[in-house]
ZAMILO-86616 format. One record per residue: x, z negated, y of N, C-alpha, C in turn. Coordinates in steps of 0.2 Angstrom, whole numbers, padded with zeros to 4 digits, always signed. Layout:
<recs>
XZYXZYXZY ...
</recs>
This chain:
<recs>
-0007+0368+0068-0003+0372+0064-0006+0372+0057 -0007+0378+0054-0009+0378+0047-0003+0377+0042 -0005+0374+0036+0001+0372+0032+0004+0378+0029 +0001+0384+0029+0004+0390+0026+0009+0392+0030 +0009+0391+0037+0014+0393+0041+0020+0388+0041 +0020+0383+0038+0026+0378+0038+0031+0380+0033 +0037+0379+0034+0042+0380+0029+0042+0374+0023 +0046+0375+0018+0045+0370+0012+0047+0363+0015 +0052+0362+0019+0054+0355+0021+0048+0352+0025 +0045+0356+0029+0040+0354+0034+0034+0352+0029 +0032+0356+0024+0027+0354+0020+0028+0347+0016 +0034+0346+0014+0036+0340+0011+0035+0334+0016 +0037+0335+0022+0036+0330+0027+0029+0328+0028 +0025+0334+0029+0018+0333+0030+0014+0329+0024 +0016+0331+0018+0014+0328+0012+0015+0320+0012 +0022+0319+0014+0024+0311+0014+0020+0308+0019 +0019+0311+0025+0015+0307+0030+0008+0306+0028 +0004+0311+0025-0002+0310+0023-0003+0305+0017 +0002+0305+0013+0002+0300+0007+0003+0293+0010 +0007+0292+0015+0008+0285+0018+0002+0283+0022 -0001+0288+0025-0007+0286+0029-0013+0284+0024 -0014+0287+0019-0019+0285+0014-0017+0279+0011 -0011+0277+0010-0009+0271+0007-0011+0265+0011 -0010+0266+0018-0012+0261+0023-0019+0260+0024 -0023+0264+0021-0031+0264+0022-0034+0259+0018 -0031+0254+0015-0034+0249+0011-0039+0244+0015 -0042+0239+0013-0046+0235+0016-0043+0231+0022 -0046+0231+0028-0043+0228+0034-0042+0221+0033 -0037+0218+0035-0036+0211+0035-0033+0209+0042 -0036+0203+0044-0034+0201+0051-0027+0197+0051 -0025+0194+0045-0019+0191+0045-0017+0190+0038 -0010+0188+0037-0008+0187+0030-0004+0180+0031 -0007+0175+0027-0004+0168+0027+0001+0167+0021 +0002+0173+0017+0006+0172+0011+0013+0171+0012 +0016+0172+0018+0023+0171+0019+0025+0164+0021 +0021+0160+0022+0023+0153+0023+0019+0148+0018 +0022+0142+0017+0020+0137+0013+0019+0130+0017 +0013+0127+0016+0012+0120+0019+0011+0115+0014 +0014+0110+0014+0014+0105+0009+0009+0099+0011 +0004+0099+0007-0002+0095+0009-0003+0090+0003 -0008+0086+0003-0011+0081-0002-0018+0081-0002 -0021+0082-0008-0029+0082-0008-0032+0075-0008 -0038+0074-0009-0042+0068-0009-0040+0063-0014 -0037+0066-0020-0035+0062-0026-0028+0060-0025 -0024+0062-0020-0017+0060-0019-0013+0065-0023 -0015+0071-0025-0011+0076-0028-0008+0081-0023 -0002+0083-0024+0001+0087-0020-0002+0094-0020 -0003+0098-0015-0006+0104-0015-0002+0108-0010 +0000+0114-0012+0004+0119-0007-0001+0124-0005 -0002+0125+0002-0006+0130+0005-0002+0135+0008 -0004+0142+0007-0009+0144+0003-0007+0145-0005 -0001+0144-0006+0002+0146-0013-0003+0144-0019 -0005+0138-0019-0009+0135-0025-0016+0138-0025 -0018+0142-0020-0025+0145-0020-0024+0152-0021 -0018+0155-0022-0018+0162-0023-0021+0164-0030 -0024+0170-0030-0027+0173-0037-0034+0173-0037 -0037+0170-0032-0044+0170-0031-0046+0169-0023 -0052+0171-0021-0054+0170-0014-0054+0163-0012 -0053+0161-0006-0054+0154-0003-0058+0154+0003 -0063+0149+0003-0066+0148+0009-0063+0141+0011 -0061+0141+0018-0057+0135+0020-0060+0133+0027 -0062+0127+0028-0064+0125+0035-0060+0119+0037 -0060+0118+0044-0056+0113+0047-0060+0107+0050 -0058+0101+0049-0063+0096+0051-0059+0089+0052 -0062+0084+0055-0059+0077+0054-0065+0073+0053 -0064+0067+0050-0069+0063+0047-0073+0059+0052 -0070+0058+0058-0073+0054+0063-0077+0058+0068 -0077+0064+0067-0081+0069+0071-0088+0067+0071 -0091+0066+0077-0098+0064+0078-0103+0070+0077 -0101+0076+0076-0106+0081+0076-0104+0088+0072 -0100+0092+0075-0098+0099+0072-0095+0099+0065 -0091+0094+0064-0087+0094+0057-0092+0093+0052 -0097+0089+0053-0102+0088+0047-0106+0095+0046 -0107+0099+0051-0110+0105+0050-0106+0110+0046 -0099+0110+0048-0094+0114+0045-0094+0112+0037 -0093+0106+0036-0093+0103+0029-0099+0105+0025 -0105+0104+0028-0111+0106+0025-0112+0114+0023 -0109+0118+0028-0109+0125+0027-0105+0127+0021 -0099+0124+0021-0095+0126+0015-0098+0124+0009 -0102+0118+0008-0106+0117+0002-0111+0122+0001 -0115+0124+0006-0120+0128+0006-0118+0135+0003 -0112+0137+0006-0109+0144+0003-0108+0143-0004 -0105+0138-0006-0103+0137-0013-0110+0137-0017 -0115+0133-0015-0121+0133-0018-0125+0140-0019 -0123+0144-0014-0126+0151-0014-0125+0154-0021 -0119+0153-0024-0117+0156-0030-0116+0163-0031 -0116+0167-0025-0115+0174-0025-0107+0175-0023 -0103+0173-0028-0096+0174-0026-0092+0176-0032 -0086+0179-0032-0082+0180-0038-0080+0174-0041 -0079+0174-0048-0077+0169-0052-0070+0166-0049 -0070+0159-0050-0064+0156-0047-0063+0155-0040 -0068+0157-0036-0068+0156-0029-0067+0148-0027 -0063+0147-0022-0061+0140-0021-0063+0138-0014 -0064+0132-0013-0067+0129-0007-0063+0123-0005 -0060+0123+0002-0056+0118+0004-0058+0116+0011 -0057+0110+0013-0058+0108+0020-0051+0104+0021 -0048+0106+0027-0042+0103+0029-0043+0099+0036 -0040+0093+0036-0041+0089+0042-0036+0090+0047 -0037+0090+0053-0032+0091+0058-0031+0084+0062 -0033+0078+0058-0032+0072+0061-0029+0067+0055 -0023+0069+0053-0020+0066+0047-0018+0059+0048 -0018+0056+0054-0016+0049+0055-0022+0045+0053 -0028+0047+0053-0034+0043+0051-0036+0046+0044 -0036+0052+0043-0039+0055+0037-0034+0055+0031 -0033+0049+0029-0028+0049+0023-0033+0051+0017 -0029+0052+0011-0033+0054+0005-0039+0050+0003 -0039+0043+0003-0044+0039+0002-0050+0040+0007 -0049+0041+0013-0054+0042+0018-0057+0049+0017 -0053+0054+0015-0056+0061+0013-0060+0060+0007 -0058+0056+0002-0062+0056-0004-0069+0053-0002 -0069+0047+0002-0076+0044+0004-0080+0049+0008 -0077+0053+0012-0081+0058+0016-0083+0063+0011 -0079+0066+0007-0082+0071+0002-0088+0068-0002 -0087+0062-0004-0093+0059-0008-0099+0059-0004 -0099+0057+0002-0105+0057+0006-0108+0064+0006 -0105+0069+0005-0108+0076+0005-0109+0079-0002 -0107+0074-0007-0108+0076-0014-0103+0082-0016 -0097+0081-0013-0092+0086-0013-0085+0083-0016 -0085+0078-0019-0079+0074-0022-0078+0076-0029 -0079+0083-0030-0077+0086-0037-0076+0093-0036 -0073+0096-0041-0072+0103-0041-0079+0107-0040 -0078+0113-0036-0072+0116-0034-0070+0115-0027 -0071+0109-0025-0069+0107-0018-0063+0103-0018 -0059+0104-0012-0053+0100-0011-0053+0099-0004 -0051+0092-0002-0051+0090+0005-0043+0088+0006 -0040+0091+0011-0033+0091+0011-0031+0088+0018 -0025+0084+0017-0022+0081+0023-0014+0082+0022 -0010+0079+0026-0003+0079+0025+0000+0075+0031 +0007+0076+0031+0010+0072+0036+0009+0076+0043 +0008+0072+0049+0006+0075+0055+0010+0081+0057 +0017+0082+0056+0021+0087+0058+0018+0094+0054 +0017+0093+0047+0015+0098+0043+0008+0101+0045 +0004+0096+0046-0003+0098+0048-0003+0101+0055 +0001+0099+0059+0002+0102+0066+0004+0110+0065 +0009+0110+0061+0012+0117+0059+0007+0122+0056 +0003+0119+0052-0003+0123+0049-0008+0125+0054 -0010+0120+0058-0015+0121+0063-0013+0127+0068 -0007+0126+0070-0004+0131+0074-0005+0138+0071 -0003+0139+0065-0003+0145+0061-0010+0148+0060 -0015+0144+0059-0022+0146+0058-0026+0146+0065 -0022+0145+0070-0026+0145+0077-0031+0140+0078 -0030+0134+0075-0035+0128+0076-0032+0124+0081 -0036+0123+0087-0034+0119+0092-0038+0113+0093 -0034+0107+0095-0038+0101+0096-0035+0097+0102 -0039+0093+0105-0036+0089+0110-0041+0083+0110 -0038+0077+0113-0042+0071+0113-0047+0072+0119 -0053+0071+0117-0058+0072+0123-0060+0065+0126 -0060+0060+0122-0061+0053+0124-0057+0048+0120 -0055+0043+0123-0051+0038+0120-0052+0031+0123 -0053+0026+0119-0053+0019+0122-0050+0014+0117 -0048+0008+0120-0045+0003+0115-0050-0002+0114 -0050-0004+0107-0054-0010+0105-0052-0016+0107 -0055-0022+0106-0053-0028+0107-0047-0030+0103 -0046-0027+0097-0041-0028+0093-0034-0024+0095 -0035-0020+0100-0029-0016+0102-0029-0009+0099 -0034-0008+0094-0034-0001+0091-0036+0004+0095 -0034+0010+0094-0036+0016+0098-0042+0019+0095 -0047+0020+0098-0053+0024+0095-0053+0031+0100 -0053+0036+0096-0053+0043+0100-0057+0048+0096 -0060+0053+0100-0063+0059+0098-0059+0065+0100 -0060+0070+0096-0056+0076+0097-0061+0082+0099 -0059+0086+0104-0062+0093+0105-0058+0097+0101 -0061+0102+0097-0057+0106+0093-0061+0113+0091 -0057+0117+0088-0059+0124+0086-0065+0123+0081 -0069+0127+0080-0075+0127+0076-0074+0133+0071 -0071+0132+0065-0071+0138+0061-0070+0137+0054 -0072+0142+0050-0072+0143+0043-0068+0150+0042 -0063+0150+0037-0060+0156+0036-0061+0158+0029 -0061+0165+0028-0062+0168+0021-0055+0171+0020 -0052+0169+0015-0045+0172+0013-0047+0176+0006 -0043+0181+0005-0044+0185-0001-0039+0182-0006 -0038+0185-0012-0034+0182-0018-0027+0182-0016 -0025+0186-0011-0018+0186-0009-0016+0183-0003 -0021+0178-0001-0020+0174+0005-0020+0177+0011 -0024+0183+0011-0024+0187+0018-0031+0185+0021 -0031+0184+0027-0037+0183+0031-0042+0189+0031 -0048+0188+0029-0053+0193+0029-0058+0192+0035 -0060+0186+0036-0065+0184+0041-0063+0178+0044 -0065+0177+0050-0064+0171+0054-0071+0169+0057 -0074+0164+0055-0081+0163+0057-0082+0157+0061 -0087+0156+0065-0089+0150+0069-0091+0146+0063 -0088+0140+0062-0089+0136+0056-0096+0133+0056 -0098+0131+0062-0105+0127+0062-0110+0132+0063 -0109+0138+0065-0114+0142+0068-0116+0148+0064 -0111+0151+0060-0112+0157+0057-0117+0156+0051 -0122+0160+0051-0127+0160+0045-0123+0160+0038 -0125+0155+0034-0122+0155+0027-0122+0161+0023 -0128+0164+0024-0129+0170+0020-0124+0176+0022 -0122+0176+0028-0117+0181+0030-0111+0180+0027 -0108+0174+0027-0102+0172+0024-0103+0173+0016 -0108+0171+0013-0109+0172+0006-0109+0180+0004 -0112+0184+0008-0112+0191+0007-0105+0194+0008 -0101+0192+0013-0094+0194+0013-0090+0192+0007 -0091+0186+0005-0087+0183+0000-0089+0187-0007 -0095+0189-0008-0097+0192-0014-0094+0199-0014 -0092+0202-0009-0089+0209-0009-0081+0208-0011 -0078+0203-0011-0071+0202-0014-0071+0202-0021 -0066+0205-0024-0065+0205-0031-0058+0203-0033 
</recs>
C-alpha cells in the first residue's frame, strides 16, 4: 500500500515503525555482559569487577589455566601478539581469566604472566573464589572437565582439564562482538576486528 493512500493515523504508525527499525540497525552484538558483575582478583591481589571495571574501552579476554600442557599457552601468546600488533583503539584492555581458581592464585598467575613477559599493563590475569569463577564461566560459555587425574605420593591430586578454547572481543559497553577459537584464530583477524571498534 502506498503511503499516500494511508490516513493520518496510519502514516504516524508507519513512521514510528520505520524509526524503530532504523534504531535497531546498529552494529550486531552476540551478547551483552553488562547486566552482571563478577568479583575477581588480579595477579597483584587487587580486586577487579568484571566486566564493570573494563567498561569504556574495548577488551580482549581469554580463558586459561596455568597447569595446561598445551592450548592455554597458545591462547596467552595470542593475546600478547594481538596487543603487540598495535592496531587497536586507545585504552584497549587485555585480560586472561583462569577457570582453575583452586590452583591459580594471584601469585601463581603473576609468575605465569612473567613467563610470557605480560606481568605489567595493559595485561591483567584474573582469578577469584571457585563459586564466582564457575558463575562467570557459565555466563561466557566456557566449559571444563577433568580429563585425567592421579594422586602423588604425598596424597596431592594432580589433574588436567579439557576445556573450551576461546578469546572474546568485547566493545566499550561490555557487549560481545566476536567469539574466536583462542589458540587457532589468526591474530591478524582479531587485530583487524579490534581496530574497527571506536
